[in-house]
C-alpha positions as CSV (number, residue, x, y, z in Angstrom):
1,M,-12.3,-14.0,-15.6
2,D,-13.9,-11.0,-15.9
3,F,-11.9,-7.6,-15.0
4,T,-15.3,-5.0,-15.6
5,L,-15.5,-3.1,-12.7
6,D,-19.0,-3.9,-11.2
7,D,-21.9,-1.0,-10.2
8,T,-20.7,-0.8,-6.4
9,Q,-16.7,-0.9,-7.9
10,R,-17.4,2.0,-10.3
11,E,-19.2,4.1,-7.8
12,I,-16.0,3.6,-5.0
13,A,-13.5,5.0,-7.9
14,G,-16.1,7.7,-8.8
15,L,-16.6,9.3,-5.3
16,A,-13.0,8.6,-4.6
17,A,-11.8,10.8,-7.2
18,D,-14.2,13.5,-6.1
19,V,-13.1,13.8,-2.5
20,L,-9.4,13.9,-4.0
21,R,-10.5,16.4,-6.2
22,R,-11.7,18.7,-3.6
23,E,-9.6,18.2,-0.7
24,V,-6.1,17.1,-2.1
25,D,-4.0,20.6,-1.8
26,L,-0.6,21.1,-3.2
27,A,0.3,23.8,-0.8
28,R,-0.6,22.3,2.3
29,P,1.9,20.7,4.2
30,A,2.2,16.8,4.7
31,G,1.8,17.5,8.3
32,P,3.4,16.2,11.4
33,L,2.3,12.7,11.3
34,G,3.5,12.2,7.7
35,Y,0.6,12.8,5.7
36,D,-2.4,14.7,5.3
37,E,-4.4,14.0,7.8
38,Q,-7.5,16.5,6.1
39,V,-7.3,14.7,3.2
40,W,-7.5,11.3,5.0
41,R,-10.7,12.3,7.5
42,A,-12.4,13.1,4.2
43,L,-12.1,9.8,2.7
44,G,-12.9,8.6,6.3
45,K,-16.1,10.9,6.1
46,A,-17.0,9.7,2.8
47,G,-17.1,6.0,4.2
48,L,-14.0,5.2,2.0
49,L,-12.2,4.0,4.6
50,S,-14.8,1.6,6.3
51,L,-15.6,-0.5,2.8
52,A,-13.7,-3.5,4.6
53,L,-15.1,-3.3,7.8
54,P,-18.0,-5.9,8.9
55,P,-21.6,-3.9,8.8
56,E,-21.8,-4.3,12.5
57,L,-19.2,-2.0,12.8
58,G,-20.8,0.6,10.1
59,G,-18.9,-0.6,7.2
60,A,-20.1,-2.1,3.9
61,G,-18.6,-5.4,4.6
62,L,-16.5,-6.0,1.2
63,G,-13.1,-7.0,0.6
64,I,-9.8,-6.4,-1.5
65,A,-11.4,-6.3,-5.3
66,E,-13.1,-2.9,-3.7
67,V,-10.2,-1.7,-1.8
68,A,-7.8,-1.9,-4.6
69,V,-10.2,0.1,-6.3
70,L,-9.8,2.6,-4.2
71,L,-6.0,2.3,-4.2
72,T,-5.6,2.8,-7.4
73,E,-8.0,6.2,-7.5
74,L,-5.3,7.1,-4.4
75,G,-2.4,6.4,-6.7
76,R,-4.0,8.1,-9.5
77,A,-4.0,11.6,-7.6
78,A,-0.7,10.3,-5.7
79,A,-3.0,11.3,-2.8
80,P,-0.5,12.2,0.8
81,V,-2.1,9.7,2.7
82,P,-1.2,6.5,4.4
83,A,-2.7,4.3,1.7
84,L,-1.4,1.2,2.2
85,T,-2.6,0.9,5.7
86,L,-5.9,-0.1,4.3
87,T,-4.0,-3.6,3.2
88,L,-1.5,-3.9,6.0
89,G,-3.8,-3.0,8.8
90,V,-7.8,-2.5,7.9
91,L,-8.1,-5.8,5.7
92,P,-5.8,-8.3,8.0
93,L,-7.6,-7.3,10.9
94,E,-10.9,-8.2,9.1
95,L,-10.0,-11.5,8.1
96,L,-7.6,-12.7,10.8
97,G,-8.8,-10.5,13.8
98,T,-10.7,-11.6,16.8
99,P,-14.3,-9.9,16.9
100,D,-12.6,-7.9,20.1
101,Q,-9.8,-7.0,18.4
102,R,-11.7,-5.3,15.3
103,A,-14.0,-3.5,17.4
104,A,-11.4,-2.2,19.4
105,L,-9.6,-0.8,16.3
106,L,-11.4,-0.6,13.3
107,P,-13.9,2.2,13.9
108,E,-11.3,4.5,15.2
109,V,-9.4,3.6,11.8
110,A,-12.7,3.6,9.8
111,T,-13.2,7.5,10.7
112,G,-9.1,8.4,9.8
113,D,-8.3,9.0,13.9
114,A,-6.1,5.9,14.0
115,L,-3.8,3.8,12.1
116,V,-3.1,0.4,11.8
117,T,0.5,-0.8,9.8
118,A,2.5,-3.7,9.3
119,A,6.0,-4.7,10.0
120,L,7.2,-7.0,7.3
121,H,10.5,-6.4,6.4
122,E,13.8,-7.0,8.5
123,P,17.3,-6.1,7.5
124,S,17.9,-8.0,4.5
125,S,14.7,-9.4,4.2
126,P,12.0,-7.9,2.3
127,L,8.7,-9.3,3.0
128,V,9.9,-11.8,5.4
129,T,8.3,-15.5,5.5
130,E,10.6,-16.7,8.4
131,P,11.0,-13.7,11.0
132,A,14.5,-13.2,13.3
133,T,12.1,-11.3,15.5
134,R,11.2,-14.1,17.8
135,A,8.3,-14.1,20.6
136,V,8.6,-16.0,24.0
137,A,6.0,-17.1,25.9
138,E,6.5,-15.5,29.7
139,D,3.9,-15.5,32.4
140,G,0.6,-15.7,30.3
141,A,1.8,-13.7,27.8
142,W,4.3,-13.1,24.7
143,T,7.8,-11.4,24.7
144,L,9.2,-10.0,21.3
145,T,12.3,-9.3,20.4
146,G,13.6,-7.9,17.2
147,T,14.0,-5.3,14.7
148,K,11.7,-4.2,11.5
149,I,12.5,-1.6,9.0
150,G,10.6,0.2,6.1
151,V,7.5,0.0,8.1
152,P,5.0,2.5,6.7
153,F,3.6,5.4,8.9
154,A,5.0,3.6,11.9
155,A,5.1,6.9,13.9
156,A,1.5,7.5,13.3
157,A,0.4,4.0,13.6
158,T,-2.1,3.1,16.9
159,R,-1.0,-0.6,16.2
160,I,1.7,-2.4,14.2
161,L,1.1,-5.9,12.9
162,V,4.4,-7.9,13.8
163,P,5.3,-11.1,12.5
164,A,7.5,-13.2,14.6
165,A,9.0,-16.8,15.2
166,M,7.1,-18.3,18.1
167,P,6.8,-22.0,19.0
168,G,5.9,-24.1,16.4
169,G,5.9,-21.6,14.1
170,T,5.3,-18.1,13.3
171,G,2.5,-15.4,14.4
172,V,1.1,-12.0,14.3
173,F,0.9,-9.9,17.2
174,L,-0.8,-6.4,17.6
175,V,1.9,-4.2,18.8
176,D,1.3,-0.7,20.4
177,P,4.1,1.8,19.3
178,A,4.1,3.7,22.7
179,A,4.2,0.2,25.1
180,P,7.7,-0.6,26.7
181,G,10.4,-1.4,24.6
182,V,9.6,-0.4,21.5
183,T,11.5,1.9,19.8
184,V,10.3,3.8,16.5
185,A,12.7,5.7,14.4
186,G,11.1,7.0,11.2
187,G,10.0,3.4,9.4
188,S,12.5,1.5,11.5
189,V,10.9,-0.3,14.7
190,R,13.1,-1.8,17.7
191,L,11.4,-4.4,19.7
192,E,13.4,-5.0,23.2
193,R,11.2,-7.5,25.4
194,V,8.0,-5.9,24.1
195,S,5.2,-7.6,26.0
196,V,1.8,-8.5,24.2
197,E,-0.9,-9.7,25.8
198,E,-2.6,-13.2,24.3
199,A,-5.3,-11.0,23.4
200,G,-2.9,-9.5,21.0
201,L,-2.2,-12.6,18.9
202,L,-3.8,-12.9,15.6
203,R,-5.5,-16.1,14.5
204,D,-3.8,-18.6,12.6
205,R,-6.2,-21.4,11.6
206,E,-3.2,-22.8,9.9
207,P,0.7,-23.1,10.5
208,G,1.9,-19.7,8.8
209,E,-1.6,-18.3,7.8
210,A,-1.6,-15.2,9.0
211,I,1.5,-14.1,7.8
212,A,1.0,-15.5,4.4
213,T,-2.3,-13.8,4.3
214,L,-0.5,-10.4,5.2
215,R,2.0,-10.7,2.6
216,R,-0.6,-11.3,-0.1
217,L,-2.4,-8.5,0.8
218,A,0.7,-6.2,1.1
219,V,1.6,-7.2,-2.8
220,A,-1.9,-6.7,-3.8
221,G,-1.9,-3.0,-2.1
222,A,1.3,-2.0,-3.3
223,V,0.7,-3.3,-6.8
224,A,-3.2,-2.2,-6.8
225,L,-1.6,2.1,-5.5
226,G,1.2,1.5,-8.3
227,D,-1.4,1.2,-11.0
228,G,-2.7,4.3,-10.2
229,V,0.7,5.7,-9.5
230,L,1.8,4.9,-13.4
231,A,-1.7,5.8,-15.0
232,G,-1.7,9.3,-12.6
233,A,1.9,10.2,-14.3
234,L,1.2,9.0,-17.8
235,T,-1.7,11.5,-17.9
236,L,0.0,13.9,-16.7
237,T,2.5,13.8,-18.8
238,K,0.5,13.2,-21.9
239,E,-1.2,16.5,-21.0
240,H,2.1,18.3,-20.8
241,V,3.7,16.9,-24.1
242,G,0.3,17.5,-25.9
243,R,0.2,21.5,-25.1
244,R,3.9,22.4,-24.6
245,E,5.3,23.5,-28.2
246,Q,8.8,23.2,-29.3
247,F,9.9,24.9,-32.7
248,G,5.9,26.1,-33.1
249,R,4.7,22.1,-32.6
250,P,3.5,20.4,-29.3
251,L,6.1,17.9,-28.4
252,A,4.0,15.1,-28.7
253,A,4.2,15.3,-32.3
254,F,7.7,14.8,-32.5
255,Q,8.5,10.8,-33.1
256,A,11.1,10.7,-30.2
257,V,8.7,11.7,-27.6
258,A,6.0,9.4,-28.9
259,Q,8.1,6.5,-28.7
260,Q,9.0,7.1,-25.3
261,I,5.6,7.8,-24.1
262,A,4.4,4.6,-25.6
263,D,7.0,2.9,-23.3
264,V,5.4,4.3,-20.7
265,Y,1.8,3.4,-21.5
266,I,3.3,-0.2,-22.2
267,A,4.7,0.0,-18.5
268,S,1.3,1.2,-16.8
269,R,-1.0,-1.2,-18.8
270,T,1.1,-4.0,-18.3
271,V,0.7,-3.2,-14.1
272,H,-2.7,-2.6,-14.5
273,L,-3.6,-6.0,-16.2
274,A,-1.1,-7.7,-13.3
275,A,-3.0,-6.1,-10.9
276,Q,-6.0,-6.6,-11.8
277,S,-5.2,-10.5,-12.4
278,A,-3.8,-10.8,-9.0
279,V,-6.7,-9.0,-7.4
280,W,-9.4,-10.6,-8.9
281,R,-7.6,-14.2,-8.2
282,L,-7.4,-13.1,-4.4
283,A,-11.0,-11.9,-3.9
284,S,-12.2,-14.9,-5.8
285,G,-10.3,-17.4,-3.6
286,L,-7.8,-18.8,-6.0
287,D,-4.0,-19.1,-5.5
288,P,-3.0,-15.3,-6.2
289,Q,1.0,-16.2,-5.9
290,P,2.3,-16.2,-9.4
291,D,0.3,-13.3,-10.6
292,L,1.0,-11.5,-7.2
293,E,4.8,-12.1,-8.3
294,V,4.7,-11.2,-11.9
295,A,2.8,-7.8,-11.3
296,G,5.0,-6.9,-8.2
297,Y,7.9,-7.7,-10.3
298,W,6.7,-5.4,-13.0
299,L,6.0,-2.5,-11.0
300,A,9.4,-2.9,-9.1
301,E,11.3,-3.3,-12.3
302,E,9.6,-0.8,-15.1
303,G,7.6,1.5,-12.6
304,P,10.6,3.7,-11.6
305,K,11.7,3.4,-15.2
306,A,8.3,4.8,-16.9
307,L,8.2,7.4,-13.6
308,A,12.0,8.4,-14.9
309,V,11.0,8.9,-18.5
310,C,7.9,10.9,-17.6
311,H,10.4,13.5,-15.8
312,H,12.6,13.6,-18.6
313,L,9.8,14.5,-20.6
314,H,8.6,17.3,-18.4
315,G,11.9,18.9,-18.4
316,G,13.0,21.3,-15.6
317,L,9.3,21.5,-15.1
318,G,9.3,17.8,-13.2
319,V,11.5,18.7,-10.4
320,D,9.5,21.8,-9.4
321,I,7.8,21.1,-6.0
322,T,4.6,23.2,-6.6
323,Y,4.2,20.7,-9.8
324,P,2.7,17.6,-8.8
325,L,4.8,14.9,-10.8
326,H,7.5,15.0,-8.0
327,R,4.7,13.1,-6.1
328,Y,4.3,10.2,-8.7
329,Y,7.9,9.8,-8.8
330,A,8.5,9.1,-5.3
331,L,5.3,7.2,-4.5
332,G,6.5,5.1,-7.1
333,K,10.0,4.5,-6.2
334,E,8.7,3.9,-2.3
335,L,6.4,1.2,-3.8
336,S,9.6,-0.4,-5.4
337,Q,11.1,-0.1,-2.3
338,F,8.5,-1.6,-0.4
339,L,8.1,-4.6,-2.6
340,G,12.2,-5.7,-2.2
341,G,13.2,-4.1,-5.3
342,A,13.1,-6.1,-8.9
343,Q,15.5,-8.9,-8.2
344,D,13.5,-10.0,-4.6
345,R,10.4,-10.0,-6.6
346,L,12.1,-12.0,-9.3
347,G,14.0,-14.2,-7.3
348,E,10.0,-14.9,-5.6
349,L,8.7,-15.4,-9.3
350,V,11.1,-18.4,-10.2
351,R,11.4,-20.0,-6.6
C-alpha cells in the first residue's frame, strides 16, 4: 500500500492548481447553470475533464485514482464547478456505458459543454440500493416512474443516470432531463412515465453491478473532494490566525487557538488518509467498501465541525461573502448531505 502520488498524478495536481489560480474569480457570479462555466471550460481546455476518457475519444485513459487527485485540488480551491459529476457521470459512463453511449456523451463532457450527473437519492433513502423508482418494459422501451432528490446540477445536466427497480433486479438508465414526463425543480427530479430506449440502459454484467459501481464512485468522489475542502479551509485559517494580531500577538500564539487548529488538522488528516485508502483500494480492484464507509462517516461527522471551527477562528471575516471561507463551509455541508449524513454512513459501516 503506497499512497505517494506518481509523476502523472503530481502533474495533474499541479496543472489543476495552476488553472484554478488563474481562473477562479471571487467576484464573478456562479452563472445561470449554478456554477462558473468559465472555470469549468478552462479545466476542459487543459485536458483535465478528459482524464478518464478512452484514448479513442481524445482522453488520457486514466481512472479513479487520477480523477480523485483532480477532485482534491478542486476542493482545495473550493472551486465553484460541478466537480462531483466527474464520478457521478464520466467514470460510470466509461466503466459501464456502451461504445455508442460513450461516444455520444463524453466528448462534449470533456470540453465542459455538457454535464452528466446521477440521481442516487430518494425521499428518506440516501444513496439508495433498492430504489422505489420503477422501470417497466413497454413497446420495446422502458417506462420510468419515481422521484429523486438531491441530484447535483440536475438543471444543468445533459443526461441523468437514474437507478430504477426493474424485473429481475436494478438497472441504471440514461435519462434526458428535457424528455416528456421529467420535471426538474432544483435538485429534485420527478419522473412520470418517462420513456427510455433500450440503448439508454447501462450495462449490468452481474445483477446489481451498475448501481453498486455508481454508489462506490459517488462516495469516492465525495470524500476526495471533501479531503481538498478541509485541507483548503485549514490552510486559509492557519494563514489568518498567523497574521491576525490580538493584544500584540498573533492569534496562533494563544493556546486555545492552537488547540482548535490542531483539532481541524486532525480531522483533515484523518479524512485525507481514509480517502486515499478508499480510492487506492477502488483503483486496485480490491473491495473498497469498508474504507469508503469509514471515509464517508468521518467526513460527514467531523467535516462540518472542523469547518465551523474555522469560521469561529476567523470571527466576522468568516461570513464576509468577499472572503472565500463561506465557499468551503457551504461545499463541506453539501458533501455531508450528499453522503446522507453521519448517522446514515455509520449505519452502513456497522451493517
